[in-house]
C-alpha positions as CSV (number, residue, x, y, z in Angstrom):
1,X,90.0,128.3,72.7
2,X,86.4,129.0,73.4
3,X,85.0,128.9,77.0
4,X,83.3,125.6,76.3
5,X,86.6,124.2,74.9
6,X,88.5,125.4,78.0
7,X,86.0,123.8,80.4
8,X,86.2,120.6,78.4
9,X,89.9,120.6,78.5
10,X,89.9,121.1,82.3
11,X,87.5,118.2,82.8
12,X,89.6,115.9,80.5
13,X,92.7,116.9,82.4
14,X,91.1,116.3,85.8
15,X,90.0,112.9,84.6
16,X,93.4,112.0,83.3
17,X,94.9,112.9,86.7
18,X,92.4,110.8,88.5
19,X,93.0,107.8,86.2
20,X,96.7,108.2,86.7
21,X,96.4,108.6,90.4
22,X,94.4,105.4,90.7
23,X,97.0,103.5,88.7
24,X,99.9,104.8,90.8
25,X,98.2,104.5,94.2
26,X,97.0,101.0,93.4
27,X,100.5,100.0,92.3
28,X,102.6,101.7,95.0
29,X,100.3,102.5,97.9
30,X,99.5,105.9,99.3
31,X,102.8,106.5,101.2
32,X,105.1,105.6,98.3
33,X,103.1,107.2,95.5
34,X,104.7,110.4,94.3
35,X,102.8,113.3,92.9
36,X,105.6,113.6,90.3
37,X,105.0,110.0,89.2
38,X,101.2,110.6,89.0
39,X,101.8,113.8,86.9
40,X,104.0,111.9,84.5
41,X,101.5,109.1,84.2
42,X,98.8,111.7,83.4
43,X,101.0,113.6,81.0
44,X,100.7,116.9,82.9
45,X,103.0,119.1,84.9
46,X,103.3,118.4,88.6
47,X,102.0,121.9,89.3
48,X,98.9,121.1,87.4
49,X,98.1,118.2,89.8
50,X,98.5,120.6,92.7
51,X,96.4,123.3,91.1
52,X,93.5,120.8,90.6
53,X,93.7,118.8,93.8
54,X,95.7,120.8,96.3
55,X,97.8,118.0,97.9
56,X,98.3,114.3,97.8
57,X,95.9,113.4,100.5
58,X,93.0,115.3,98.8
59,X,94.0,113.7,95.5
60,X,93.8,110.3,97.1
61,X,90.4,111.0,98.6
62,X,89.1,112.3,95.2
63,X,90.5,109.3,93.5
64,X,88.6,106.9,95.8
65,X,85.4,108.9,95.5
66,X,85.6,108.9,91.7
67,X,86.2,105.1,91.8
68,X,83.1,104.7,94.0
69,X,81.1,106.8,91.5
70,X,82.3,104.7,88.6
71,X,81.4,101.4,90.4
72,X,78.0,102.8,91.3
73,X,77.3,103.6,87.6
74,X,78.4,100.2,86.4
75,X,76.5,98.3,89.0
76,X,73.3,100.3,88.7
77,X,73.3,99.7,85.0
78,X,73.3,95.9,85.8
79,X,70.5,96.1,88.5
80,X,68.3,98.1,86.1
81,X,68.1,95.0,83.9
82,X,66.0,93.4,86.6
83,X,62.9,95.2,85.4
84,X,60.6,92.1,85.3
85,X,60.7,88.4,85.6
86,X,59.3,87.6,82.2
87,X,58.8,83.9,81.8
88,X,62.0,82.8,83.7
89,X,62.9,84.6,86.9
90,X,65.8,82.2,87.5
91,X,67.4,83.0,84.2
92,X,66.9,86.7,84.7
93,X,68.5,86.6,88.2
94,X,71.4,84.5,86.9
95,X,72.1,87.0,84.2
96,X,72.0,89.9,86.7
97,X,74.1,87.9,89.1
98,X,76.7,87.1,86.5
99,X,77.0,90.7,85.4
100,X,77.3,91.9,89.0
101,X,80.1,89.3,89.5
102,X,81.9,90.6,86.5
103,X,81.8,94.1,88.0
104,X,82.9,92.7,91.3
105,X,85.8,90.8,89.8
106,X,87.0,93.4,87.4
107,X,90.7,94.3,87.8
108,X,89.9,97.8,88.9
109,X,87.5,96.6,91.5
110,X,90.0,94.3,93.1
111,X,92.7,97.0,92.9
112,X,90.4,99.4,94.8
113,X,89.5,96.9,97.5
114,X,93.2,96.0,98.0
115,X,94.1,99.7,98.2
116,X,91.4,100.4,100.7
117,X,92.4,97.4,102.9
118,X,96.0,98.6,102.8
119,X,95.2,102.2,103.7
120,X,92.2,101.6,106.1
121,X,94.3,102.3,109.2
122,X,95.2,105.8,107.9
123,X,91.9,106.6,106.0
124,X,89.2,104.6,107.8
125,X,86.5,107.1,106.7
126,X,87.1,106.1,103.0
127,X,85.4,102.8,103.7
128,X,82.3,104.8,104.6
129,X,82.7,106.7,101.3
130,X,82.6,103.5,99.3
131,X,79.6,102.2,101.1
132,X,77.5,105.4,101.1
133,X,78.4,106.5,97.5
134,X,78.3,103.0,95.9
135,X,77.6,99.8,97.8
136,X,74.6,101.0,99.8
137,X,73.0,102.7,96.9
138,X,73.4,99.6,94.7
139,X,71.8,97.5,97.5
140,X,68.9,99.9,97.7
141,X,68.4,99.8,94.0
142,X,68.4,96.0,94.0
143,X,66.0,96.0,97.0
144,X,63.6,98.2,95.1
145,X,63.6,95.7,92.2
146,X,63.1,92.8,94.6
147,X,60.2,94.6,96.3
148,X,58.5,95.1,92.9
149,X,59.0,91.3,92.2
150,X,57.5,90.6,95.6
151,X,54.4,92.8,94.9
152,X,54.0,91.1,91.5
153,X,54.1,87.7,93.2
154,X,57.3,86.5,91.7
155,X,59.2,86.6,95.0
156,X,58.4,86.4,98.7
157,X,60.6,88.9,100.7
158,X,59.5,90.4,104.0
159,X,62.6,92.6,104.0
160,X,63.8,93.4,100.4
161,X,66.9,95.2,101.6
162,X,68.0,92.2,103.6
163,X,67.2,89.9,100.6
164,X,69.4,92.2,98.4
165,X,72.3,92.0,100.9
166,X,72.0,88.2,101.0
167,X,71.9,88.0,97.2
168,X,75.2,90.0,97.0
169,X,76.7,87.8,99.7
170,X,75.9,84.7,97.8
171,X,77.8,86.1,94.9
172,X,80.7,87.9,96.5
173,X,81.5,85.2,99.1
174,X,82.5,82.4,96.6
175,X,84.1,85.0,94.3
176,X,86.4,86.2,97.2
177,X,87.4,82.6,97.9
178,X,88.3,81.8,94.3
179,X,89.9,85.1,93.3
180,X,92.1,85.5,96.3
181,X,91.9,89.3,96.4
182,X,92.1,89.4,92.6
183,X,95.5,87.6,92.4
184,X,93.8,84.7,90.6
185,X,91.8,85.1,87.4
186,X,88.3,83.7,87.7
187,X,87.1,82.3,84.3
188,X,83.6,83.0,83.1
189,X,82.7,79.3,83.6
190,X,83.4,79.7,87.4
191,X,81.5,83.0,87.6
192,X,78.5,81.4,85.8
193,X,78.6,78.5,88.3
194,X,78.7,81.0,91.2
195,X,75.8,82.9,89.9
196,X,73.7,79.8,89.2
197,X,74.4,78.4,92.7
198,X,73.7,81.7,94.4
199,X,70.4,82.1,92.6
200,X,69.4,78.6,93.4
201,X,69.9,79.3,97.1
202,X,68.3,82.7,96.9
203,X,65.1,81.3,95.3
204,X,64.9,78.5,97.9
205,X,64.8,81.3,100.5
206,X,62.8,84.0,98.7
207,X,61.0,82.3,95.8
208,X,57.3,82.7,95.7
209,X,55.6,80.2,97.9
210,X,53.4,77.9,95.9
């Protein structure tokens, strides 16, 4: 196998281990999750897991970090859609809001939040990892878009980052109530209603003053 092929194989194997680890940690919790079970789920030898990640704690931390990076990429891709208001700012915000809600309510997102809540006592620093690697950066990206819309006269925000935080809160609050930590499926019709109501409230607070 060429050097490139060997490197590619190592990357693929590491990703398979991380994917398997997330599945097992989310299903069984940190304490009960066995490295042998994770290895079997990934289709690799137990020794391979240790050679890549050292021990179970480091694997857990790497798994959470990788999940944060994935969430960041997915949410940034949505926020980047807010490039301009066009003729209908409300419709644009509702589309972005709906897509953010779908990211928030995805099975993996709920599984990650449940896992972090369960293990927060033992790994409180991982909550900071999620915020600094994902949530805060998405909020900053949204704030940048809202600032541009303010400069162009489409919005009126004295503090775009605060406005971004409140936009997310208008979406996540109702979603949390309906989904019950992801144990209840939230139909698209409900997500659309949440997005529409959230945007309505957001525009009443931050819409351009006539």
